[in-house]
C-alpha positions as CSV (number, residue, x, y, z in Angstrom):
1,M,43.0,40.8,23.8
2,S,41.6,37.5,22.6
3,I,41.1,36.5,18.9
4,K,37.7,35.6,18.0
5,E,37.0,32.4,16.1
6,D,35.2,32.5,12.8
7,P,32.4,29.8,12.7
8,I,32.5,30.3,8.8
9,K,36.1,29.5,8.5
10,L,35.7,26.4,10.9
11,H,32.9,25.5,8.8
12,K,34.8,25.5,5.6
13,D,38.0,23.7,7.3
14,A,35.7,21.0,8.4
15,N,34.1,20.4,5.2
16,A,37.6,20.1,3.5
17,L,38.6,17.8,6.1
18,M,35.6,15.6,5.9
19,E,36.3,15.5,1.9
20,N,39.7,14.3,2.6
21,G,38.3,11.3,5.0
22,K,39.5,13.1,8.3
23,S,36.4,12.3,10.0
24,V,37.4,12.6,13.4
25,E,39.0,16.3,13.1
26,A,36.0,17.2,11.0
27,R,33.6,16.2,13.4
28,D,35.5,18.4,16.2
29,L,35.6,21.3,13.9
30,F,31.8,20.7,12.8
31,T,30.9,20.7,16.7
32,K,33.0,23.9,17.4
33,S,31.5,25.6,14.6
34,G,27.9,24.7,15.5
35,E,28.5,26.1,19.0
36,L,29.7,29.5,17.7
37,Y,27.0,29.4,15.2
38,F,24.5,28.9,18.1
39,K,26.2,31.6,20.1
40,S,25.8,34.2,17.4
41,Q,22.3,33.3,16.9
42,N,22.8,31.6,13.5
43,Y,20.5,28.6,14.5
44,F,20.2,27.1,11.0
45,G,23.9,27.1,10.6
46,A,24.3,25.4,14.1
47,A,21.8,22.8,13.3
48,E,23.6,22.2,9.9
49,M,27.0,21.7,11.7
50,Y,25.6,19.3,14.4
51,Y,24.0,17.3,11.5
52,K,27.5,17.0,9.9
53,A,29.2,16.2,13.1
54,G,26.5,13.4,13.1
55,E,27.6,12.3,9.6
56,C,31.3,11.9,10.7
57,S,30.3,9.9,13.6
58,V,28.4,7.6,11.3
59,T,31.4,7.3,9.1
60,L,33.5,6.5,12.1
61,K,30.7,4.0,13.3
62,E,30.5,5.8,16.7
63,Y,26.6,5.6,16.6
64,P,25.7,6.6,20.0
65,Q,27.6,9.8,19.3
66,A,26.0,10.3,16.0
67,V,22.6,10.1,17.7
68,E,23.6,12.8,20.1
69,F,24.4,15.0,17.3
70,F,21.7,14.5,15.0
71,T,19.1,14.9,17.8
72,K,20.9,18.1,18.7
73,A,20.6,19.3,15.2
74,A,17.1,18.2,15.4
75,D,16.2,20.0,18.6
76,V,17.8,23.2,17.4
77,A,16.0,22.9,14.0
78,L,12.5,22.2,15.4
79,N,12.8,24.9,18.3
80,K,13.3,27.6,15.6
81,G,10.8,26.3,13.1
82,F,13.2,24.6,10.6
83,D,10.8,21.7,10.6
84,R,11.8,19.8,7.6
85,Y,15.5,20.0,8.5
86,G,14.8,18.8,11.9
87,L,12.9,15.8,10.4
88,S,15.8,14.9,8.4
89,A,17.9,15.1,11.5
90,L,15.6,12.9,13.5
91,K,15.5,10.4,10.5
92,E,19.1,10.0,10.5
93,A,19.2,9.7,14.6
94,C,16.8,6.8,14.0
95,S,19.1,5.2,11.4
96,A,22.1,5.6,13.8
97,Q,19.9,4.0,16.6
98,K,19.1,1.1,14.2
99,A,22.7,0.7,13.4
100,A,23.6,0.5,17.2
101,G,20.8,-2.0,17.6
102,N,18.8,0.3,19.8
103,I,15.3,-1.1,19.2
104,E,13.6,0.8,21.8
105,A,15.1,4.1,21.0
106,V,14.2,3.5,17.3
107,A,10.6,3.4,18.3
108,E,10.9,6.6,20.5
109,I,12.6,8.6,17.5
110,E,10.1,7.1,15.0
111,N,7.1,8.6,17.1
112,R,8.8,12.0,17.1
113,V,9.3,11.7,13.1
114,K,5.5,10.9,12.9
115,E,4.7,14.0,15.2
116,V,6.8,16.4,13.0
117,N,5.5,14.7,9.9
118,D,2.0,15.4,10.8
119,K,2.5,18.8,11.9
120,I,4.3,19.6,8.4
121,N,1.3,17.6,6.4
122,K,-1.1,19.9,8.7
123,Q,0.5,23.2,7.7
124,N,0.6,22.1,4.1
125,A,-2.9,21.1,4.0
126,A,-4.0,24.4,5.5
127,G,-1.8,26.2,2.9
128,D,0.7,27.5,5.3
129,E,3.8,26.8,3.0
130,D,5.9,29.3,4.4
131,S,5.6,28.4,8.0
132,S,8.4,25.9,7.9
133,F,11.9,27.0,6.5
134,S,13.3,24.6,3.6
135,V,16.5,25.1,1.8
136,F,14.9,24.0,-1.2
137,S,12.4,26.7,-1.5
C-alpha cells in the first residue's frame, strides 16, 4: 500500500519554508507540489507552484533554473487559458534572463510577452473579458 502525497500540504509546507528563508527546500517542495497538481489536472495550482519555485531560484541567484521554472509556469498557464498568469510568468522569466546576462534570450521572451499581451488586449477590445482567467476578477 502506497501513501498518496497531498499537494496542498506540500504547498503549505513550501510556503512556510520560503517564509523562513529556506529557499532550496521550498523550491524542491514547490516543484513536487506542482508535479502533483499537474497530475491531478489542477493546472492553475501547477503553474503557481512552478512560479514559486522560480521565485526561490531567483532568491538563490540560480537564474537559469529560475527561467526554467517561470517558463514552465507560463507554458502550463497559457496552454490552459490563464493568459494573465502566463504573462506574469513570462515577464519573470525575462527578468531572470536579464539577471543572467542572456540578452538574446531576453529578446526571444520579450516577443512572447508581446504576443500574449496582444492576445489579451484583443480579447479585451472584443469585450471578451471572461476568456482569460484572472485571480483578481
